[in-house]
N, C-alpha and C positions, 0 to 999 in steps of 0.2 A: 533769137536765141543763143546764137554764138555771143555776141557780145554781153549775154547775161552770165555765159559759162567763163568767159574768160575774165569778168569783174569779181565772180566766185573766185577763180582762182589767185587774182592779183588780190583779195580782200584775205583767203586763207594764206599766201605767201606769207604777206606784211604781220599776220598774227604770227605765223610761226617764227620770224624773224625775230619780233619784237618780244616773245616771249625766251627766245636765246638768249638777248640782251641782258634780260630780266636775271634770267640764272646765273650768267658769267660774273654778276656784282654780288661779291660775298662780303660777311663780316671779319674783320681781323680774324675775331676769335675763333672763327671756323677753320682757318688755314695756319695761325702762327700761335706759339706755346705764348700767352700773355702776361706768365709769370718767371717767363725767363729769357733773360740777355745773354747773347756773345759777342765777343770782339776776335778779331781778325786781320791780319794786314793782306796786300795784294796790290796787283797792279790793274789800274781800269783798263777793261777788254772794250767796253762800250756804253756809250749813256743815250738814255733816250728821255725827251722831254714833250710827252703828250698824254692827252687826257684819255680815259678818266685817269690813268697811274704812268707816271714816270716808271723808269726802269735802269738799274746801274747793274751790270755784270762785271764782276771783279777774278781776274785769274789767281788762284794761291794756290802756292806751292805747297804740295804734301809732302811727309816726312820721308816717303821714298823716292822723291825727287819729279813725280809726275806733277803733274799743275790738274786744279778743278777749277772749273768756271761755276761762281755763284751768283746767284740773278736775285738781287734785292729789289723790291717794289718801294716806291715812294708816294708820294703826294702829287696831285695832278701838277701840270705846268704850271697853271695860274695858281694854285698853293705855293707850291715852291717859289715863284717869282716874288710872290709877296713877301718870301722869308729872305729874298737878296740872292737867290739861287738860281741860275742860268746857263746858256750858253757862253754868256761872257761875264766879265766883271771879275771882281776878287775872289768870288767862289765859285766860280766857272771850274769844273772838271774836265780834263782831256784824256785821250786814249794813251795810256802809257805812265800816267801818275800813279804814284806810288803812296798809299795811302792805307789809313787804318780806319775800321770802322765799327761802331756798335749796332747791332739789331735783334729782333725778336725771330728768332729761328721756325722752322716749320714745324710742324707738330709730327709730320710723317718722315722727320728725319732727311728729308732732301736739301740740296744744297740752294735753299730759298730763304728768305726773310725779308720781314718788313725794316726797312733803314730808319735809324734813328738820328745817328750821328756819323759825322765823319770829321777825320784829323787829316787838314789837309798835307801838303808835302812841304809846306812850309812851318807846320807846327799847329796852325791856328784850328781851333775845334769849330765846327758849324752844325747845328743843331738843324735837321733834316725835316723833322715830324714835330709837328706841334704837341705839347706836352698832352691834350686831350684827344689826341689823335692814336693813342696808344693803351685807352682804358678802356 
């Protein structure tokens, strides 16, 4: 009886966990304004090459002298590597790099976006999102 109860609890727990994962994945159009693009410059605060989505945080100076940290969602580590973007190489970003970005902003106005391209510190422009990823 105890084994059956523990088995049911384990099954229920795994079902609850998997539903949370499914709900966590969303379409771009649900979060980002797909009809709007913004550009801004800032300093790389952190970059994470993870699955299912990487992220880039940049510190942007406001007009009043304060700073806002913007978080940009990127593709997966695998998709980025296929585009030549990773921890090393000519398209690597590092904390403290001054960059310019183009992104799709969050619909709710929060400091969040879907990253489209980066102008690197040396002036090169790197497409981060595949063209079909933003439609």
